[in-house]
C-alpha positions, -999 to +999 in steps of 0.1 A: -725+386-063-687+382-067-684+419-077-703+430-047-680+409-024-649+423-041-662+459-037-671+452-001-636+438+005-619+468-012-639+492+010-615+485+039-599+515+054-561+513+053-544+500+084-518+525+097-486+506+088-465+527+111-482+510+140-467+476+130-434+484+112-403+497+128-380+522+112-355+503+091-331+533+091-328+533+129-292+531+141-303+504+165-305+478+137-268+483+128-259+465+160-252+429+150-266+411+180-267+374+174-285+351+198-260+336+223-258+298+221-242+275+247-210+260+233-218+224+240-190+211+218-164+229+240-180+215+271-181+180+257-145+181+246-134+197+279-152+170+299-140+142+277-104+152+275-096+170+308-118+150+330-123+117+312-086+109+306-074+116+341-104+097+355-097+067+333-060+068+343-070+070+380-095+041+377-071+019+357-042+025+381-063+025+412-046-004+429-011+011+421-020+046+433-037+035+465-015+007+477+019+020+467+036+042+493+055+063+467+023+074+449+004+086+480+004+122+467-015+111+436-041+095+458-054+129+466-041+150+438-059+133+408-094+135+424-087+171+433-076+179+397-107+162+383-130+182+407-113+214+396-117+205+359-154+197+364-159+229+383-143+249+354-165+230+329-196+237+350-186+274+355-182+279+318-216+263+312-233+285+338-216+316+324-229+308+289-263+300+302-264+333+322-254+353+292-281+337+271-308+344+298-295+380+302-297+384+264-333+371+265-342+395+292-326+424+272-345+415+241-378+412+260-372+445+278-364+462+244-395+447+228-416+460+258-401+495+252-409+494+215-444+483+222-448+511+248-434+537+223-460+526+197-490+520+219-505+553+210-504+543+173-523+510+181-550+530+199-553+556+171-585+563+152-573+545+121-568+512+139-602+515+156-618+523+122-601+492+107-612+470+135-648+482+133-648+476+096-633+441+101-660+432+126-688+446+104-674+428+074-672+395+092-708+399+104-720+408+069-701+379+053-718+356+078-751+366+063-740+359+028-753+325+018-772+308-009-809+306-003-818+283-032-802+261-058-819+274-088-787+286-104-803+320-107-793+354-094-823+353-071-806+326-051-786+353-033-813+379-028-809+385+009-771+382+007-770+408-021-791+432+000-768+427+030-737+434+009-753+465-007-761+477+028-725+471+040-711+490+009-735+519+015-723+521+052-686+521+043-684+538+008-695+573+002-715+573-031-703+607-041-666+598-037-667+561-047-642+538-032-621+558-008-594+532-007-591+516-041-558+499-034-569+484-001-575+446+002-556+417-013-549+414-049-559+381-066-547+368-100-525+387-124-524+425-120-523+447-151 
């Protein structure tokens, strides 16, 4: 029974690998495009130092700045500087975020192009044959079950017939296994 299952599994037609694998020698892969990350440490440092320190100074010296006639320019200048610094910080953040989103859109567009280029390979006869075999194999393995618990070869009588029928459908008896290297390899290989 195990031998029939192994033969049935090895009867799989080979899947066309070129449908799934890109050419590793393509010049496109020489481009070192790393994913763009937002520089949160720069934003935090910028906000803490260039906004936090003037804001703390302004709050601490609020009574001096607002009620002293000589510091009346600081009354409007420090809030203006803090707003400009916050705007610079936010602009940097939005720029980084926009670059990241544009990179995501580029990667998605390139992936769509590659899929469109290889769509004819996915619709090829080899893939259709492999899918038909997979569906047939799944249905056949659904029929493989033990009928009795006598610990005898007759326990799998119907399952053995179903597997032999499957093998006869997918393996030409005059040729033998068309694809002897197909299927997974279990255990140590010699």
